[in-house]
PDB file of N, CA, C, O and CB in Angstrom:
ATOM      1  N   MET A   1      99.675  12.411 183.913  1.00  0.00           N
ATOM      2  CA  MET A   1     100.182  13.713 183.411  1.00  0.00           C
ATOM      3  C   MET A   1     100.495  13.474 181.914  1.00  0.00           C
ATOM      4  O   MET A   1     101.086  12.463 181.533  1.00  0.00           O
ATOM      5  CB  MET A   1     101.507  14.232 184.244  1.00  0.00           C
ATOM      6  N   LYS A   2     100.087  14.417 181.118  1.00  0.00           N
ATOM      7  CA  LYS A   2     100.346  14.329 179.695  1.00  0.00           C
ATOM      8  C   LYS A   2     101.552  15.187 179.258  1.00  0.00           C
ATOM      9  O   LYS A   2     102.239  14.867 178.288  1.00  0.00           O
ATOM     10  CB  LYS A   2      99.109  14.750 178.933  1.00  0.00           C
ATOM     11  N   ALA A   3     101.782  16.253 179.981  1.00  0.00           N
ATOM     12  CA  ALA A   3     102.838  17.224 179.521  1.00  0.00           C
ATOM     13  C   ALA A   3     103.136  18.201 180.662  1.00  0.00           C
ATOM     14  O   ALA A   3     102.374  18.349 181.618  1.00  0.00           O
ATOM     15  CB  ALA A   3     102.370  18.029 178.210  1.00  0.00           C
ATOM     16  N   TYR A   4     104.247  18.832 180.511  1.00  0.00           N
ATOM     17  CA  TYR A   4     104.562  20.019 181.382  1.00  0.00           C
ATOM     18  C   TYR A   4     103.902  21.231 180.717  1.00  0.00           C
ATOM     19  O   TYR A   4     104.202  21.569 179.572  1.00  0.00           O
ATOM     20  CB  TYR A   4     106.174  20.250 181.557  1.00  0.00           C
ATOM     21  N   TYR A   5     103.026  21.856 181.437  1.00  0.00           N
ATOM     22  CA  TYR A   5     102.251  23.006 180.894  1.00  0.00           C
ATOM     23  C   TYR A   5     103.173  24.080 180.340  1.00  0.00           C
ATOM     24  O   TYR A   5     104.033  24.580 181.065  1.00  0.00           O
ATOM     25  CB  TYR A   5     101.344  23.622 181.986  1.00  0.00           C
ATOM     26  N   GLY A   6     103.022  24.429 179.129  1.00  0.00           N
ATOM     27  CA  GLY A   6     103.801  25.518 178.521  1.00  0.00           C
ATOM     28  C   GLY A   6     105.306  25.243 178.295  1.00  0.00           C
ATOM     29  O   GLY A   6     106.072  26.157 177.993  1.00  0.00           O
ATOM     30  N   ASP A   7     105.706  23.982 178.447  1.00  0.00           N
ATOM     31  CA  ASP A   7     107.156  23.693 178.347  1.00  0.00           C
ATOM     32  C   ASP A   7     107.392  22.428 177.497  1.00  0.00           C
ATOM     33  O   ASP A   7     107.659  21.348 178.025  1.00  0.00           O
ATOM     34  CB  ASP A   7     107.784  23.508 179.779  1.00  0.00           C
ATOM     35  N   PRO A   8     107.286  22.595 176.171  1.00  0.00           N
ATOM     36  CA  PRO A   8     107.452  21.436 175.331  1.00  0.00           C
ATOM     37  C   PRO A   8     108.844  20.765 175.376  1.00  0.00           C
ATOM     38  O   PRO A   8     108.974  19.558 175.171  1.00  0.00           O
ATOM     39  CB  PRO A   8     107.151  21.826 173.952  1.00  0.00           C
ATOM     40  N   ASP A   9     109.852  21.565 175.642  1.00  0.00           N
ATOM     41  CA  ASP A   9     111.236  20.988 175.734  1.00  0.00           C
ATOM     42  C   ASP A   9     111.289  20.087 176.966  1.00  0.00           C
ATOM     43  O   ASP A   9     111.814  18.978 176.873  1.00  0.00           O
ATOM     44  CB  ASP A   9     112.360  22.138 175.828  1.00  0.00           C
ATOM     45  N   LYS A  10     110.766  20.518 178.119  1.00  0.00           N
ATOM     46  CA  LYS A  10     110.762  19.698 179.321  1.00  0.00           C
ATOM     47  C   LYS A  10     109.959  18.452 179.138  1.00  0.00           C
ATOM     48  O   LYS A  10     110.334  17.387 179.629  1.00  0.00           O
ATOM     49  CB  LYS A  10     110.234  20.469 180.483  1.00  0.00           C
ATOM     50  N   THR A  11     108.799  18.572 178.401  1.00  0.00           N
ATOM     51  CA  THR A  11     107.997  17.448 178.129  1.00  0.00           C
ATOM     52  C   THR A  11     108.746  16.411 177.274  1.00  0.00           C
ATOM     53  O   THR A  11     108.697  15.221 177.583  1.00  0.00           O
ATOM     54  CB  THR A  11     106.741  17.888 177.461  1.00  0.00           C
ATOM     55  N   ALA A  12     109.434  16.838 176.213  1.00  0.00           N
ATOM     56  CA  ALA A  12     110.218  15.963 175.359  1.00  0.00           C
ATOM     57  C   ALA A  12     111.335  15.280 176.137  1.00  0.00           C
ATOM     58  O   ALA A  12     111.627  14.104 175.916  1.00  0.00           O
ATOM     59  CB  ALA A  12     110.796  16.747 174.196  1.00  0.00           C
ATOM     60  N   GLU A  13     111.966  16.034 177.060  1.00  0.00           N
ATOM     61  CA  GLU A  13     113.004  15.439 177.855  1.00  0.00           C
ATOM     62  C   GLU A  13     112.493  14.328 178.789  1.00  0.00           C
ATOM     63  O   GLU A  13     113.143  13.294 178.940  1.00  0.00           O
ATOM     64  CB  GLU A  13     113.678  16.504 178.650  1.00  0.00           C
ATOM     65  N   ALA A  14     111.340  14.547 179.405  1.00  0.00           N
ATOM     66  CA  ALA A  14     110.803  13.617 180.356  1.00  0.00           C
ATOM     67  C   ALA A  14     110.111  12.392 179.718  1.00  0.00           C
ATOM     68  O   ALA A  14     110.162  11.287 180.257  1.00  0.00           O
ATOM     69  CB  ALA A  14     109.848  14.334 181.232  1.00  0.00           C
ATOM     70  N   PHE A  15     109.475  12.613 178.576  1.00  0.00           N
ATOM     71  CA  PHE A  15     108.736  11.555 177.865  1.00  0.00           C
ATOM     72  C   PHE A  15     109.553  11.124 176.637  1.00  0.00           C
ATOM     73  O   PHE A  15     109.396  11.671 175.546  1.00  0.00           O
ATOM     74  CB  PHE A  15     107.296  12.055 177.436  1.00  0.00           C
ATOM     75  N   ARG A  16     110.423  10.136 176.844  1.00  0.00           N
ATOM     76  CA  ARG A  16     111.233   9.671 175.705  1.00  0.00           C
ATOM     77  C   ARG A  16     111.393   8.174 175.786  1.00  0.00           C
ATOM     78  O   ARG A  16     111.305   7.592 176.867  1.00  0.00           O
ATOM     79  CB  ARG A  16     112.623  10.361 175.678  1.00  0.00           C
ATOM     80  N   ASP A  17     111.624   7.554 174.668  1.00  0.00           N
ATOM     81  CA  ASP A  17     111.882   6.115 174.531  1.00  0.00           C
ATOM     82  C   ASP A  17     110.689   5.314 175.124  1.00  0.00           C
ATOM     83  O   ASP A  17     110.894   4.204 175.615  1.00  0.00           O
ATOM     84  CB  ASP A  17     113.234   5.724 175.254  1.00  0.00           C
ATOM     85  N   GLY A  18     109.504   5.833 175.087  1.00  0.00           N
ATOM     86  CA  GLY A  18     108.332   5.123 175.531  1.00  0.00           C
ATOM     87  C   GLY A  18     108.194   5.090 177.058  1.00  0.00           C
ATOM     88  O   GLY A  18     107.376   4.334 177.582  1.00  0.00           O
ATOM     89  N   TYR A  19     108.945   5.862 177.745  1.00  0.00           N
ATOM     90  CA  TYR A  19     108.910   5.900 179.218  1.00  0.00           C
ATOM     91  C   TYR A  19     108.814   7.340 179.735  1.00  0.00           C
ATOM     92  O   TYR A  19     109.181   8.282 179.032  1.00  0.00           O
ATOM     93  CB  TYR A  19     110.167   5.215 179.801  1.00  0.00           C
ATOM     94  N   TYR A  20     108.336   7.500 180.921  1.00  0.00           N
ATOM     95  CA  TYR A  20     108.346   8.774 181.607  1.00  0.00           C
ATOM     96  C   TYR A  20     109.535   8.724 182.563  1.00  0.00           C
ATOM     97  O   TYR A  20     109.569   7.923 183.497  1.00  0.00           O
ATOM     98  CB  TYR A  20     106.979   9.054 182.364  1.00  0.00           C
ATOM     99  N   HIS A  21     110.485   9.574 182.314  1.00  0.00           N
ATOM    100  CA  HIS A  21     111.722   9.629 183.128  1.00  0.00           C
ATOM    101  C   HIS A  21     111.479  10.693 184.259  1.00  0.00           C
ATOM    102  O   HIS A  21     111.370  11.891 183.999  1.00  0.00           O
ATOM    103  CB  HIS A  21     113.025  10.017 182.204  1.00  0.00           C
ATOM    104  N   THR A  22     111.402  10.195 185.499  1.00  0.00           N
ATOM    105  CA  THR A  22     110.984  11.019 186.597  1.00  0.00           C
ATOM    106  C   THR A  22     112.081  11.938 187.105  1.00  0.00           C
ATOM    107  O   THR A  22     111.769  12.964 187.709  1.00  0.00           O
ATOM    108  CB  THR A  22     110.498  10.165 187.696  1.00  0.00           C
ATOM    109  N   GLY A  23     113.332  11.624 186.893  1.00  0.00           N
ATOM    110  CA  GLY A  23     114.419  12.382 187.468  1.00  0.00           C
ATOM    111  C   GLY A  23     114.856  11.897 188.840  1.00  0.00           C
ATOM    112  O   GLY A  23     115.818  12.411 189.410  1.00  0.00           O
ATOM    113  N   ASP A  24     114.111  10.854 189.396  1.00  0.00           N
ATOM    114  CA  ASP A  24     114.533  10.280 190.632  1.00  0.00           C
ATOM    115  C   ASP A  24     115.735   9.346 190.450  1.00  0.00           C
ATOM    116  O   ASP A  24     115.866   8.653 189.441  1.00  0.00           O
ATOM    117  CB  ASP A  24     113.388   9.548 191.261  1.00  0.00           C
ATOM    118  N   MET A  25     116.616   9.355 191.476  1.00  0.00           N
ATOM    119  CA  MET A  25     117.791   8.495 191.403  1.00  0.00           C
ATOM    120  C   MET A  25     117.770   7.494 192.541  1.00  0.00           C
ATOM    121  O   MET A  25     117.316   7.788 193.647  1.00  0.00           O
ATOM    122  CB  MET A  25     119.082   9.326 191.443  1.00  0.00           C
ATOM    123  N   ALA A  26     118.275   6.299 192.244  1.00  0.00           N
ATOM    124  CA  ALA A  26     118.297   5.223 193.212  1.00  0.00           C
ATOM    125  C   ALA A  26     119.571   4.391 193.032  1.00  0.00           C
ATOM    126  O   ALA A  26     120.213   4.468 191.984  1.00  0.00           O
ATOM    127  CB  ALA A  26     117.038   4.341 193.071  1.00  0.00           C
ATOM    128  N   SER A  27     119.935   3.611 194.023  1.00  0.00           N
ATOM    129  CA  SER A  27     121.029   2.707 193.878  1.00  0.00           C
ATOM    130  C   SER A  27     120.590   1.280 194.297  1.00  0.00           C
ATOM    131  O   SER A  27     119.664   1.125 195.093  1.00  0.00           O
ATOM    132  CB  SER A  27     122.230   3.196 194.711  1.00  0.00           C
ATOM    133  N   ARG A  28     121.242   0.276 193.771  1.00  0.00           N
ATOM    134  CA  ARG A  28     120.913  -1.096 194.117  1.00  0.00           C
ATOM    135  C   ARG A  28     122.171  -1.750 194.610  1.00  0.00           C
ATOM    136  O   ARG A  28     123.185  -1.754 193.912  1.00  0.00           O
ATOM    137  CB  ARG A  28     120.309  -1.871 192.917  1.00  0.00           C
ATOM    138  N   ASP A  29     122.124  -2.312 195.819  1.00  0.00           N
ATOM    139  CA  ASP A  29     123.318  -2.933 196.349  1.00  0.00           C
ATOM    140  C   ASP A  29     123.446  -4.374 195.864  1.00  0.00           C
ATOM    141  O   ASP A  29     122.633  -4.848 195.071  1.00  0.00           O
ATOM    142  CB  ASP A  29     123.306  -2.884 197.870  1.00  0.00           C
ATOM    143  N   GLU A  30     124.492  -5.074 196.358  1.00  0.00           N
ATOM    144  CA  GLU A  30     124.769  -6.435 195.876  1.00  0.00           C
ATOM    145  C   GLU A  30     123.638  -7.413 196.201  1.00  0.00           C
ATOM    146  O   GLU A  30     123.497  -8.414 195.499  1.00  0.00           O
ATOM    147  CB  GLU A  30     126.070  -6.945 196.481  1.00  0.00           C
ATOM    148  N   ARG A  31     122.823  -7.165 197.241  1.00  0.00           N
ATOM    149  CA  ARG A  31     121.716  -7.980 197.606  1.00  0.00           C
ATOM    150  C   ARG A  31     120.421  -7.673 196.885  1.00  0.00           C
ATOM    151  O   ARG A  31     119.393  -8.316 197.097  1.00  0.00           O
ATOM    152  CB  ARG A  31     121.510  -7.868 199.016  1.00  0.00           C
ATOM    153  N   GLY A  32     120.507  -6.620 195.985  1.00  0.00           N
ATOM    154  CA  GLY A  32     119.349  -6.251 195.224  1.00  0.00           C
ATOM    155  C   GLY A  32     118.426  -5.225 195.903  1.00  0.00           C
ATOM    156  O   GLY A  32     117.361  -4.901 195.379  1.00  0.00           O
ATOM    157  N   ILE A  33     118.838  -4.729 197.053  1.00  0.00           N
ATOM    158  CA  ILE A  33     118.042  -3.748 197.803  1.00  0.00           C
ATOM    159  C   ILE A  33     118.195  -2.375 197.137  1.00  0.00           C
ATOM    160  O   ILE A  33     119.310  -1.897 196.928  1.00  0.00           O
ATOM    161  CB  ILE A  33     118.488  -3.690 199.313  1.00  0.00           C
ATOM    162  N   ILE A  34     117.099  -1.773 196.819  1.00  0.00           N
ATOM    163  CA  ILE A  34     117.104  -0.483 196.229  1.00  0.00           C
ATOM    164  C   ILE A  34     116.946   0.623 197.196  1.00  0.00           C
ATOM    165  O   ILE A  34     116.028   0.581 198.016  1.00  0.00           O
ATOM    166  CB  ILE A  34     116.085  -0.400 195.248  1.00  0.00           C
ATOM    167  N   THR A  35     117.809   1.647 197.155  1.00  0.00           N
ATOM    168  CA  THR A  35     117.759   2.748 198.078  1.00  0.00           C
ATOM    169  C   THR A  35     117.567   4.003 197.246  1.00  0.00           C
ATOM    170  O   THR A  35     118.292   4.278 196.290  1.00  0.00           O
ATOM    171  CB  THR A  35     119.043   2.822 198.966  1.00  0.00           C
ATOM    172  N   TYR A  36     116.496   4.792 197.685  1.00  0.00           N
ATOM    173  CA  TYR A  36     116.245   6.109 197.007  1.00  0.00           C
ATOM    174  C   TYR A  36     117.345   7.046 197.393  1.00  0.00           C
ATOM    175  O   TYR A  36     117.664   7.188 198.573  1.00  0.00           O
ATOM    176  CB  TYR A  36     114.841   6.728 197.394  1.00  0.00           C
ATOM    177  N   VAL A  37     117.941   7.700 196.399  1.00  0.00           N
ATOM    178  CA  VAL A  37     118.982   8.685 196.614  1.00  0.00           C
ATOM    179  C   VAL A  37     118.448  10.095 196.629  1.00  0.00           C
ATOM    180  O   VAL A  37     118.740  10.865 197.543  1.00  0.00           O
ATOM    181  CB  VAL A  37     120.030   8.557 195.567  1.00  0.00           C
ATOM    182  N   GLY A  38     117.650  10.448 195.601  1.00  0.00           N
ATOM    183  CA  GLY A  38     117.128  11.828 195.472  1.00  0.00           C
ATOM    184  C   GLY A  38     116.758  12.168 194.073  1.00  0.00           C
ATOM    185  O   GLY A  38     116.711  11.314 193.188  1.00  0.00           O
ATOM    186  N   ARG A  39     116.505  13.384 193.892  1.00  0.00           N
ATOM    187  CA  ARG A  39     116.143  13.908 192.576  1.00  0.00           C
ATOM    188  C   ARG A  39     117.381  14.286 191.795  1.00  0.00           C
ATOM    189  O   ARG A  39     118.341  14.819 192.351  1.00  0.00           O
ATOM    190  CB  ARG A  39     115.218  15.115 192.707  1.00  0.00           C
ATOM    191  N   GLY A  40     117.356  14.009 190.506  1.00  0.00           N
ATOM    192  CA  GLY A  40     118.519  14.428 189.694  1.00  0.00           C
ATOM    193  C   GLY A  40     118.588  15.927 189.490  1.00  0.00           C
ATOM    194  O   GLY A  40     119.653  16.447 189.158  1.00  0.00           O
ATOM    195  N   ASP A  41     117.511  16.622 189.675  1.00  0.00           N
ATOM    196  CA  ASP A  41     117.573  18.088 189.465  1.00  0.00           C
ATOM    197  C   ASP A  41     117.756  18.856 190.844  1.00  0.00           C
ATOM    198  O   ASP A  41     117.782  20.086 190.881  1.00  0.00           O
ATOM    199  CB  ASP A  41     116.237  18.578 188.728  1.00  0.00           C
ATOM    200  N   ASP A  42     117.873  18.108 191.910  1.00  0.00           N
ATOM    201  CA  ASP A  42     118.154  18.794 193.226  1.00  0.00           C
ATOM    202  C   ASP A  42     119.672  18.750 193.417  1.00  0.00           C
ATOM    203  O   ASP A  42     120.211  17.795 193.977  1.00  0.00           O
ATOM    204  CB  ASP A  42     117.383  18.076 194.484  1.00  0.00           C
ATOM    205  N   VAL A  43     120.340  19.784 192.951  1.00  0.00           N
ATOM    206  CA  VAL A  43     121.791  19.884 193.036  1.00  0.00           C
ATOM    207  C   VAL A  43     122.174  21.317 193.462  1.00  0.00           C
ATOM    208  O   VAL A  43     121.447  22.282 193.228  1.00  0.00           O
ATOM    209  CB  VAL A  43     122.454  19.506 191.664  1.00  0.00           C
ATOM    210  N   PHE A  44     123.325  21.397 194.081  1.00  0.00           N
ATOM    211  CA  PHE A  44     123.968  22.636 194.402  1.00  0.00           C
ATOM    212  C   PHE A  44     125.062  22.806 193.354  1.00  0.00           C
ATOM    213  O   PHE A  44     125.679  21.828 192.930  1.00  0.00           O
ATOM    214  CB  PHE A  44     124.530  22.650 195.878  1.00  0.00           C
ATOM    215  N   LYS A  45     125.307  24.063 192.931  1.00  0.00           N
ATOM    216  CA  LYS A  45     126.428  24.303 192.075  1.00  0.00           C
ATOM    217  C   LYS A  45     127.389  25.179 192.860  1.00  0.00           C
ATOM    218  O   LYS A  45     127.037  26.251 193.354  1.00  0.00           O
ATOM    219  CB  LYS A  45     125.997  24.958 190.725  1.00  0.00           C
ATOM    220  N   SER A  46     128.628  24.677 192.958  1.00  0.00           N
ATOM    221  CA  SER A  46     129.639  25.410 193.691  1.00  0.00           C
ATOM    222  C   SER A  46     130.927  25.343 192.888  1.00  0.00           C
ATOM    223  O   SER A  46     131.486  24.265 192.683  1.00  0.00           O
ATOM    224  CB  SER A  46     129.830  24.839 195.132  1.00  0.00           C
ATOM    225  N   SER A  47     131.387  26.480 192.443  1.00  0.00           N
ATOM    226  CA  SER A  47     132.614  26.569 191.651  1.00  0.00           C
ATOM    227  C   SER A  47     132.669  25.517 190.538  1.00  0.00           C
ATOM    228  O   SER A  47     133.626  24.750 190.422  1.00  0.00           O
ATOM    229  CB  SER A  47     133.825  26.419 192.557  1.00  0.00           C
ATOM    230  N   ASP A  48     131.642  25.511 189.753  1.00  0.00           N
ATOM    231  CA  ASP A  48     131.455  24.594 188.608  1.00  0.00           C
ATOM    232  C   ASP A  48     131.371  23.098 188.988  1.00  0.00           C
ATOM    233  O   ASP A  48     131.473  22.228 188.123  1.00  0.00           O
ATOM    234  CB  ASP A  48     132.594  24.784 187.633  1.00  0.00           C
ATOM    235  N   TYR A  49     131.184  22.813 190.294  1.00  0.00           N
ATOM    236  CA  TYR A  49     130.925  21.450 190.729  1.00  0.00           C
ATOM    237  C   TYR A  49     129.415  21.304 190.976  1.00  0.00           C
ATOM    238  O   TYR A  49     128.777  22.208 191.516  1.00  0.00           O
ATOM    239  CB  TYR A  49     131.753  21.101 192.019  1.00  0.00           C
ATOM    240  N   ARG A  50     128.871  20.192 190.587  1.00  0.00           N
ATOM    241  CA  ARG A  50     127.456  19.883 190.877  1.00  0.00           C
ATOM    242  C   ARG A  50     127.420  18.878 191.992  1.00  0.00           C
ATOM    243  O   ARG A  50     127.928  17.767 191.846  1.00  0.00           O
ATOM    244  CB  ARG A  50     126.703  19.337 189.618  1.00  0.00           C
ATOM    245  N   LEU A  51     126.811  19.259 193.136  1.00  0.00           N
ATOM    246  CA  LEU A  51     126.797  18.474 194.340  1.00  0.00           C
ATOM    247  C   LEU A  51     125.379  18.097 194.657  1.00  0.00           C
ATOM    248  O   LEU A  51     124.503  18.961 194.691  1.00  0.00           O
ATOM    249  CB  LEU A  51     127.436  19.224 195.497  1.00  0.00           C
ATOM    250  N   SER A  52     125.117  16.766 194.904  1.00  0.00           N
ATOM    251  CA  SER A  52     123.758  16.377 195.246  1.00  0.00           C
ATOM    252  C   SER A  52     123.597  16.476 196.807  1.00  0.00           C
ATOM    253  O   SER A  52     124.577  16.362 197.543  1.00  0.00           O
ATOM    254  CB  SER A  52     123.446  14.898 194.711  1.00  0.00           C
ATOM    255  N   PRO A  53     122.405  16.678 197.258  1.00  0.00           N
ATOM    256  CA  PRO A  53     122.161  16.717 198.718  1.00  0.00           C
ATOM    257  C   PRO A  53     122.604  15.349 199.377  1.00  0.00           C
ATOM    258  O   PRO A  53     123.099  15.328 200.504  1.00  0.00           O
ATOM    259  CB  PRO A  53     120.604  17.008 199.007  1.00  0.00           C
ATOM    260  N   PHE A  54     122.420  14.291 198.679  1.00  0.00           N
ATOM    261  CA  PHE A  54     122.808  12.968 199.201  1.00  0.00           C
ATOM    262  C   PHE A  54     124.307  12.913 199.447  1.00  0.00           C
ATOM    263  O   PHE A  54     124.734  12.382 200.472  1.00  0.00           O
ATOM    264  CB  PHE A  54     122.390  11.847 198.220  1.00  0.00           C
ATOM    265  N   GLU A  55     125.115  13.441 198.544  1.00  0.00           N
ATOM    266  CA  GLU A  55     126.550  13.418 198.719  1.00  0.00           C
ATOM    267  C   GLU A  55     126.968  14.284 199.919  1.00  0.00           C
ATOM    268  O   GLU A  55     127.840  13.898 200.698  1.00  0.00           O
ATOM    269  CB  GLU A  55     127.244  13.898 197.439  1.00  0.00           C
ATOM    270  N   LEU A  56     126.327  15.472 200.060  1.00  0.00           N
ATOM    271  CA  LEU A  56     126.644  16.315 201.185  1.00  0.00           C
ATOM    272  C   LEU A  56     126.227  15.698 202.485  1.00  0.00           C
ATOM    273  O   LEU A  56     126.984  15.745 203.454  1.00  0.00           O
ATOM    274  CB  LEU A  56     126.006  17.640 201.030  1.00  0.00           C
ATOM    275  N   GLU A  57     125.051  15.120 202.545  1.00  0.00           N
ATOM    276  CA  GLU A  57     124.571  14.430 203.761  1.00  0.00           C
ATOM    277  C   GLU A  57     125.511  13.282 204.152  1.00  0.00           C
ATOM    278  O   GLU A  57     125.821  13.101 205.330  1.00  0.00           O
ATOM    279  CB  GLU A  57     123.135  13.883 203.541  1.00  0.00           C
ATOM    280  N   SER A  58     125.951  12.524 203.176  1.00  0.00           N
ATOM    281  CA  SER A  58     126.869  11.427 203.438  1.00  0.00           C
ATOM    282  C   SER A  58     128.178  11.891 204.123  1.00  0.00           C
ATOM    283  O   SER A  58     128.693  11.258 205.044  1.00  0.00           O
ATOM    284  CB  SER A  58     127.192  10.720 202.132  1.00  0.00           C
ATOM    285  N   VAL A  59     128.663  12.997 203.629  1.00  0.00           N
ATOM    286  CA  VAL A  59     129.918  13.523 204.242  1.00  0.00           C
ATOM    287  C   VAL A  59     129.640  14.060 205.686  1.00  0.00           C
ATOM    288  O   VAL A  59     130.409  13.825 206.618  1.00  0.00           O
ATOM    289  CB  VAL A  59     130.530  14.687 203.332  1.00  0.00           C
ATOM    290  N   LEU A  60     128.500  14.791 205.815  1.00  0.00           N
ATOM    291  CA  LEU A  60     128.224  15.396 207.102  1.00  0.00           C
ATOM    292  C   LEU A  60     128.052  14.341 208.220  1.00  0.00           C
ATOM    293  O   LEU A  60     128.541  14.535 209.333  1.00  0.00           O
ATOM    294  CB  LEU A  60     126.976  16.258 206.997  1.00  0.00           C
ATOM    295  N   ILE A  61     127.360  13.234 207.920  1.00  0.00           N
ATOM    296  CA  ILE A  61     127.056  12.277 208.955  1.00  0.00           C
ATOM    297  C   ILE A  61     128.269  11.437 209.366  1.00  0.00           C
ATOM    298  O   ILE A  61     128.221  10.710 210.358  1.00  0.00           O
ATOM    299  CB  ILE A  61     125.949  11.383 208.495  1.00  0.00           C
ATOM    300  N   GLU A  62     129.354  11.543 208.598  1.00  0.00           N
ATOM    301  CA  GLU A  62     130.601  10.869 208.992  1.00  0.00           C
ATOM    302  C   GLU A  62     131.257  11.555 210.176  1.00  0.00           C
ATOM    303  O   GLU A  62     132.082  10.938 210.850  1.00  0.00           O
ATOM    304  CB  GLU A  62     131.577  10.825 207.819  1.00  0.00           C
ATOM    305  N   HIS A  63     130.922  12.809 210.455  1.00  0.00           N
ATOM    306  CA  HIS A  63     131.520  13.522 211.574  1.00  0.00           C
ATOM    307  C   HIS A  63     130.920  13.017 212.861  1.00  0.00           C
ATOM    308  O   HIS A  63     129.700  12.866 212.919  1.00  0.00           O
ATOM    309  CB  HIS A  63     131.320  15.039 211.440  1.00  0.00           C
ATOM    310  N   PRO A  64     131.702  12.738 213.918  1.00  0.00           N
ATOM    311  CA  PRO A  64     131.184  12.192 215.176  1.00  0.00           C
ATOM    312  C   PRO A  64     130.147  13.091 215.852  1.00  0.00           C
ATOM    313  O   PRO A  64     129.301  12.581 216.587  1.00  0.00           O
ATOM    314  CB  PRO A  64     132.325  11.953 216.125  1.00  0.00           C
ATOM    315  N   ALA A  65     130.181  14.404 215.633  1.00  0.00           N
ATOM    316  CA  ALA A  65     129.276  15.293 216.316  1.00  0.00           C
ATOM    317  C   ALA A  65     127.919  15.382 215.613  1.00  0.00           C
ATOM    318  O   ALA A  65     126.993  16.003 216.135  1.00  0.00           O
ATOM    319  CB  ALA A  65     129.895  16.660 216.428  1.00  0.00           C
ATOM    320  N   VAL A  66     127.796  14.775 214.449  1.00  0.00           N
ATOM    321  CA  VAL A  66     126.545  14.813 213.671  1.00  0.00           C
ATOM    322  C   VAL A  66     125.780  13.478 213.707  1.00  0.00           C
ATOM    323  O   VAL A  66     126.286  12.441 213.279  1.00  0.00           O
ATOM    324  CB  VAL A  66     126.853  15.182 212.222  1.00  0.00           C
ATOM    325  N   ALA A  67     124.537  13.538 214.235  1.00  0.00           N
ATOM    326  CA  ALA A  67     123.778  12.356 214.346  1.00  0.00           C
ATOM    327  C   ALA A  67     122.985  12.110 213.070  1.00  0.00           C
ATOM    328  O   ALA A  67     122.949  10.975 212.594  1.00  0.00           O
ATOM    329  CB  ALA A  67     122.880  12.433 215.535  1.00  0.00           C
ATOM    330  N   GLU A  68     122.367  13.101 212.514  1.00  0.00           N
ATOM    331  CA  GLU A  68     121.593  13.046 211.269  1.00  0.00           C
ATOM    332  C   GLU A  68     121.789  14.362 210.534  1.00  0.00           C
ATOM    333  O   GLU A  68     122.150  15.391 211.105  1.00  0.00           O
ATOM    334  CB  GLU A  68     120.069  12.778 211.547  1.00  0.00           C
ATOM    335  N   ALA A  69     121.521  14.268 209.184  1.00  0.00           N
ATOM    336  CA  ALA A  69     121.694  15.478 208.362  1.00  0.00           C
ATOM    337  C   ALA A  69     120.683  15.422 207.254  1.00  0.00           C
ATOM    338  O   ALA A  69     120.339  14.364 206.726  1.00  0.00           O
ATOM    339  CB  ALA A  69     123.148  15.599 207.787  1.00  0.00           C
ATOM    340  N   ALA A  70     120.215  16.628 206.919  1.00  0.00           N
ATOM    341  CA  ALA A  70     119.273  16.763 205.773  1.00  0.00           C
ATOM    342  C   ALA A  70     119.645  18.022 205.039  1.00  0.00           C
ATOM    343  O   ALA A  70     119.661  19.105 205.624  1.00  0.00           O
ATOM    344  CB  ALA A  70     117.753  16.811 206.240  1.00  0.00           C
ATOM    345  N   VAL A  71     119.947  17.894 203.755  1.00  0.00           N
ATOM    346  CA  VAL A  71     120.384  19.007 202.942  1.00  0.00           C
ATOM    347  C   VAL A  71     119.312  19.278 201.827  1.00  0.00           C
ATOM    348  O   VAL A  71     118.954  18.372 201.075  1.00  0.00           O
ATOM    349  CB  VAL A  71     121.809  18.701 202.319  1.00  0.00           C
ATOM    350  N   VAL A  72     118.843  20.473 201.748  1.00  0.00           N
ATOM    351  CA  VAL A  72     117.756  20.755 200.772  1.00  0.00           C
ATOM    352  C   VAL A  72     118.273  21.996 199.992  1.00  0.00           C
ATOM    353  O   VAL A  72     118.471  23.063 200.572  1.00  0.00           O
ATOM    354  CB  VAL A  72     116.282  21.033 201.510  1.00  0.00           C
ATOM    355  N   PRO A  73     118.486  21.829 198.661  1.00  0.00           N
ATOM    356  CA  PRO A  73     118.931  23.000 197.905  1.00  0.00           C
ATOM    357  C   PRO A  73     117.810  24.012 197.718  1.00  0.00           C
ATOM    358  O   PRO A  73     116.640  23.642 197.618  1.00  0.00           O
ATOM    359  CB  PRO A  73     119.472  22.576 196.550  1.00  0.00           C
ATOM    360  N   PRO A  74     118.168  25.278 197.672  1.00  0.00           N
ATOM    361  CA  PRO A  74     117.115  26.318 197.508  1.00  0.00           C
ATOM    362  C   PRO A  74     116.488  26.204 196.150  1.00  0.00           C
ATOM    363  O   PRO A  74     117.161  25.814 195.196  1.00  0.00           O
ATOM    364  CB  PRO A  74     117.690  27.743 197.698  1.00  0.00           C
ATOM    365  N   ARG A  75     115.223  26.531 196.027  1.00  0.00           N
ATOM    366  CA  ARG A  75     114.521  26.540 194.729  1.00  0.00           C
ATOM    367  C   ARG A  75     114.777  27.876 194.090  1.00  0.00           C
ATOM    368  O   ARG A  75     114.576  28.921 194.709  1.00  0.00           O
ATOM    369  CB  ARG A  75     112.975  26.277 194.885  1.00  0.00           C
ATOM    370  N   THR A  76     115.217  27.845 192.859  1.00  0.00           N
ATOM    371  CA  THR A  76     115.416  29.072 192.074  1.00  0.00           C
ATOM    372  C   THR A  76     114.694  28.974 190.805  1.00  0.00           C
ATOM    373  O   THR A  76     114.648  27.900 190.205  1.00  0.00           O
ATOM    374  CB  THR A  76     116.870  29.345 191.809  1.00  0.00           C
ATOM    375  N   ARG A  77     114.113  30.059 190.351  1.00  0.00           N
ATOM    376  CA  ARG A  77     113.381  30.120 189.065  1.00  0.00           C
ATOM    377  C   ARG A  77     113.302  31.558 188.659  1.00  0.00           C
ATOM    378  O   ARG A  77     112.734  31.874 187.613  1.00  0.00           O
ATOM    379  CB  ARG A  77     111.945  29.491 189.165  1.00  0.00           C
TER     380      ARG A  77
END
């Protein structure tokens, strides 16, 4: 990919410092294991708080009645 079609600002944001910044987020634990967290742009906004699907899923699966959870923010444009 060379650019975001018709969006030079988005292109400049993604292609900087000699790298392509994907917007993906990950964490690395003390053993060096990398876990994919999600996209930086997949967030919910609630009362001026930005919440990631990963954060919401983590809270939901702590409840004993919840076996698994998947949170997907709606796409808006």
